[in-house]
C-alpha angles and dihedrals in degrees: 000000000000089000091057091052091053091048093049090048091052091048090051092050090050092049091048092050090048092050091047092052090049097051130063118185113207118198123224116281090020135102136196127209107224118205126191113205088348092304126114110265110164146315115264115223127211115292134042115335124185120214137178112259118235088015107057127050137165119251114246113236123198116208142154116236119203115219132182116231127210093273092054097254123135116243128186122226121187116220130189114189143116096252113092118199114229097187125104109279140176124250113198111207119212115259109271130206112215136168121236126217091268091052096256114149109224134181113230123196115186137171130201128211107213143164130203107232099167114043095183093056092045091055103037108024096064131033098213111015095182094053091045092054092048094049093046091050092050092051095047094046092052090049094049099045092041089068095049135065118233092255092050090048091054091050097043106051092125091054091046091052091050092048093049091047091054094044095047092044093060094047101039094048089073088060095048094256122126116208106216098180143333127227130189105218097184137009118178139142118264118276092255109128094217094054091047092053091047091050090049092051091047091050092050092047092048093050091047089052091049091049092052091046093050091047091050091048090051093050091047091050091047092051091048093050091046091050091049090049093050090047091051090046093051091045092051091046090050091049091047092049091047091051091047092051090048092049091046091049091049090049093049090047092051090046092051090047091051092045091049090047091049092047091048091051092048091050090049091051092046090047091053090050093048093053090071094054123091113265092026098241112209131231089251090060090050093050092047090050091050093049090046093054092047090051092049091050093051092048092048091050092050094042099083098152095065099248121161116244121200120204114204096217134115107240095186094085090049098048092077092055094045092047092056095052097088093057090046088061094044100265123130126221136212128209123227126197096220122058111249102170099020140299137265132211116297095030095273118148124247124252114263119203117231 
């Protein structure tokens, strides 16, 4: 009885081993390259796949998987199995030492986000995919940084990532690998003390130059703004003076017009009053008499040393006009037989104002 149990157990183990060799379970987002008699047969999709034992076998695929440890550092783990991961993964390139255009040795650490889109090409088109990716990255990094100075490289990391993405995408597509994006994790000069000191001096000199340039630009802008302000001030003052002169001229013109109009009206009124007087003195006689009196007053005011001034002018023709002025302004006169303030021609007395 015990022998039958052992025999049945052996038969069960054999059946289980046979079923296991006939079935391959592929997880989601993975693929397996199936070979029949060491020749490519087909790609196994996710799920349960049945194969012929002793005839079909999965192709071993060597790859380096990048994992993040607890401290946040990237670590590489080499795997060798038939299951190929089709998800987006990280490829950590080895740190490269490259020279820039200004002969500065820098250490470049880059990572690539990739995805295998063609399993057959990744397995059969290249012997060692990992080594090929590393060598290609080293070549492209030397080419990129060889055309840039160290300062330009520090300021152009986005452009460098885009260039590497385009360059890697064209090359890696032949091997069934899609380059999704490139990232420079670290970019620093080599640990040589001399280079570090030179870079520090260059950085200090560059920042000093930028400071002087910014200060000069500020002074130039201040001078320009001050000149524009002075120009605007002078322009506004000129406009204001011009407007003031114009207003003053218009005022003087209006004043002269009003004065002339008032003088004309006064002369008209005096002329109408003088028409009723004997002799009919004219406005010209009145104006001449007024100017004469003003001239005499000015000369008397300026003659402080008591000198005698003789005016070569005949006053007889003006006496009639002057004598009629009181009545023109509403004053009456009285005649006297004896001269009190002087005499005129013919022995007639002068007019005395009451």
